[in-house]
C-alpha positions in Angstrom: 82.4 56.8 119.0 83.8 57.9 115.7 86.9 56.3 114.3 89.4 59.1 114.0 91.9 57.0 112.0 91.9 57.9 108.4 93.9 55.9 105.8 95.1 56.6 102.4 96.1 53.7 100.1 99.0 54.0 97.8 99.1 50.9 95.8 98.9 48.1 98.3 100.3 50.1 101.2 98.0 51.8 103.7 99.1 55.1 105.2 97.7 56.6 108.3 97.0 60.3 107.3 97.9 61.5 110.8 101.3 59.8 110.5 101.9 61.0 107.0 101.1 64.5 108.2 103.6 64.2 111.1 106.2 62.6 108.9 106.0 65.5 106.5 106.3 68.1 109.2 109.1 66.3 111.1 111.2 64.8 108.3 110.8 66.8 105.2 110.3 70.4 106.4 109.5 72.8 103.7 113.1 73.5 102.8 113.6 69.9 101.7 110.3 69.9 99.8 111.6 72.8 97.8 115.0 71.2 97.2 113.5 68.0 95.9 110.4 69.3 94.0 109.0 65.8 93.9 108.1 66.0 97.6 105.8 68.9 96.9 103.4 66.3 95.5 103.0 64.9 99.1 101.3 68.2 100.0 98.2 66.8 98.2 97.9 64.3 101.1 97.9 67.0 103.7 95.8 69.6 102.0 95.0 70.2 98.3 94.7 73.9 98.8 98.2 74.0 100.3 99.5 72.0 97.3 97.8 74.4 94.9 99.3 77.4 96.7 102.8 76.0 96.7 102.6 75.0 93.1 101.3 78.5 92.1 104.1 80.1 94.1 106.7 77.9 92.4 105.4 78.7 89.0 105.1 82.4 89.6 107.9 83.0 92.1 109.7 85.5 89.8 106.8 88.0 89.9 105.5 90.0 92.8 103.2 87.7 94.7 100.8 88.6 97.5 99.3 86.0 99.8 95.8 87.2 98.6 96.7 86.4 95.0 98.0 82.9 96.0 94.9 82.3 98.2 92.6 83.2 95.3 94.4 80.7 93.0 94.0 78.1 95.8 90.3 78.8 96.3 90.7 79.7 100.0 90.9 82.9 102.0 94.3 84.6 102.8 93.9 84.0 106.5 93.2 80.3 106.0 96.2 80.0 103.7 98.3 81.7 106.3 97.0 79.3 108.9 97.8 76.3 106.7 101.4 77.4 106.2 101.8 78.0 109.9 100.2 74.8 111.1 101.0 72.3 108.4 104.4 73.5 107.3 105.5 75.4 110.3 106.4 78.4 108.2 105.1 81.6 106.7 104.1 82.7 103.2 107.2 84.9 102.8 109.4 82.1 103.9 107.9 79.8 101.3 108.4 82.4 98.6 111.9 83.2 99.6 112.9 79.5 99.9 111.6 78.8 96.4 113.5 81.8 95.0 116.7 80.8 96.7 116.4 77.2 95.4 115.9 78.6 91.9 119.0 80.9 92.4 121.1 77.9 93.5 120.0 75.9 90.5 120.7 78.7 88.0 124.1 79.5 89.6 125.1 75.8 89.6 124.4 75.6 85.9 125.7 79.1 84.9 127.9 80.7 87.6 128.9 83.5 85.4 125.5 85.1 85.4 125.2 88.6 86.8 123.9 88.5 90.3 121.9 91.7 89.7 120.2 90.1 86.7 119.6 86.9 88.7 118.0 88.9 91.5 115.7 90.8 89.1 114.8 87.6 87.3 113.8 85.9 90.5 111.6 88.8 91.6 113.8 90.5 94.2 113.7 94.3 94.5 117.4 94.6 94.1 120.7 92.9 94.7 121.0 94.1 98.2 117.6 92.6 99.2 118.5 89.4 97.4 121.8 89.2 99.3 120.2 89.8 102.7 117.5 87.2 102.1 119.9 84.7 100.7 122.2 85.0 103.8 119.3 84.8 106.2 118.1 81.5 104.8 121.3 79.8 103.8 123.9 81.2 106.3 126.3 82.1 103.5 126.5 84.9 101.0 125.4 84.6 97.4 128.8 85.7 96.3 130.4 82.7 98.2 127.9 80.3 96.6 128.7 81.7 93.2 132.5 81.3 93.8 131.9 77.7 94.9 129.8 77.0 91.8 132.6 78.4 89.6 135.2 76.2 91.4 132.9 73.1 91.0 132.8 73.7 87.3 136.6 74.0 87.1 137.3 70.8 89.1 
C-alpha cells in the first residue's frame, strides 16, 4: 500500500500538501490571493504551472491575453490550464484576468482618484469604459464611479 500523505517542510514545520491545498481553496480563494499578492506564492505549493500562469497574467494583464498564450508561458496545454483553474482555484481564466485587472484598478484609484476612468480602462486592457464598468460591477457589486468617489473622499478626510 502506498503512502498517500505528502509533506512539505517550511523551516521546521511540516505541512500536509492535501491540507495546504484545501486551506488555499477554502480560506484564501483567488480573490484574496490577488488582493494580497504575497499569497500568490502559495500557488507554487499546489502547482508550479498554475503559479507561472497567474504570475504571467499579473505581469501582462494590461494587454490582450488568451488562455493559449498563458498556457504556452506556463509550459502546459490550454485545456490543462483551464482544468487547473477550475479544480484548484474554483474559477475560470477570464475570472482570474478580470480580478487582477480590478485589483489593479482599485490600487490606481486609491492612489490617484482623479485619473480618467476611460484612460484607466484602456491602460488595464479593457475594450472600453462600458465593458470595464460592467465587469467591475459584476465582480465587486458596486460601480467604478462609486469606488472613485469613495477614494476621493478618503483622500479628503
